[in-house]
C-alpha angles and dihedrals in degrees: 000000000000120000118255115259122257089245091055092049090048092052091048091050090049090053091051090049090050090054092049091051089052089054090051090051091052091051087069092052101057092130091068114092113245097021091120089055092051091046090052090053091051092047089052090054091047090049090052092050092048091052089052089048092051092047090063087219098109117164131184088249091063090064090065094033095089125073093227095119091058093042091048090054089050091052090051091051092045091055092063118105115270099033110141104166142015132194090013117176121211125189112234094180138329093293104029134068133183123214113209115198101205132010117192144150092061090304096310095110130054117191130195115197116213122188099169126124110276093227092053091050092052094045093049092048089053092057093259094125127157094199140015100274117131115252123246088256090056090049090050089056090049092052094046093047092050093045090058090056093054108045121183115214087352092303130100111250116258110254117222124187110198115197110202093188095037133255132248116252100243093051091045090054091050091053092047090051088058091053100262118142105227120210125182138058113319108223130196114259114270092212142352100274094196087068094061111118107234097180116117088221091081126136119271089250092055092047090050091050090057091049097061097121119187132197087252087059090052093052091047091047090053090050092046092051097041092146095050112090097159124082120198109207119216121206090257093054093052092047091052090049097053100032117121087226092065093042101065101291104099100112097098140109104219128200087240110075093210091058092048090052092049090048090054090049090047092052089053099037114019113208100198096070088051092053093043091053091047093048094050111120093354132120110243119212138170136184120239093252092056095044094044093051092045093051091046091053092047092047091051103038107014126105127222095273093046090051090049091052089049090055090049091048090051088063089059100043127074111211119210135184113273093247095047111136098035132267127344116257122235128302096020093062089056096048104136117237105229140116109350091358103091123181094240092054092046090054093048097046094043089051090055092047093053091053091045090240132149106246112222112207148139090219100107090152091067094046093051094043091050089050088055086061091049096258120125132185135195100250145162111209120201133175117281121252127183130211107267110166092097091052097051094085091065095037129094113243117226111224 
């Protein structure tokens, strides 16, 4: 594997220095409730970047892997006069919590800081999502609902959404119509969102376009699912994790066109760092159906290194019976097996739902088809990667 460039190492070091400066800024704000929690989040990001730095396997993706941009924006907001609390958690009911980024104005104002790309925000809010994160409109509803439960001086706190990178006009207007105060640069719409095809019967190219997950998406997904500490691994997720293609062997032209295409995508957008970041600090589980099918595929198609990675992964994953956690609730138990809804996928995703886990999968077709039947799951969708070690002998290596 080639050594990272000096420019890449310099950028990584700059990012670490930026994180350390944020910690120093927080040290002067100890009187604000929740500062220790925010500092801990920043230190976790710094620790991740330093481990990458020490590994000498720095990639461009690692520069956007951390959530420091979002946290930096939160620190900037927290330093304004009137801030009394950060990273405050409110209980909505017995099962649900709401994290509020910044509380100011003696409790009368709640602020959520958003650093995501404006186009991604608009696409997600139009139903064009590449993973199961809630859209900014959904999050607005969550904030407003929670604010009503915690009045200040008999009035619900004002809810402010501050967009560090700006927000497109149509989405800003939708938020304002809900009662959200929008701060940040209002940008012209990048496309007519009502023209987005939301049918799961899209072409492969369109489905792939929706599945281009970035490290920024991972960080946002973790924030959106703050209460979910369990990841349910689908067969496709485990294959992507152990594949030779995602572990430094993507520079091939295979006899199979689909593998060559995946290799090109992998060279441009590596999947393994995304999964590693997502897995960090989480409990990994799988049902017997998923693990049995995964092992069978690896045994049949996997090479020696892929089998070794599978053995290592087994040490990290707890495998349960398919029916662990009791019966499915309606309507998931009545989800009709047809088209993109296969029985195996239904078993795997229902298993994750019962255990209140985030299901990690490349099977966007199932998620969208289930949604057409009115059934939704908490999911993280990544790009698909096949096992390729056994195909390398007949492939042409790209120098």
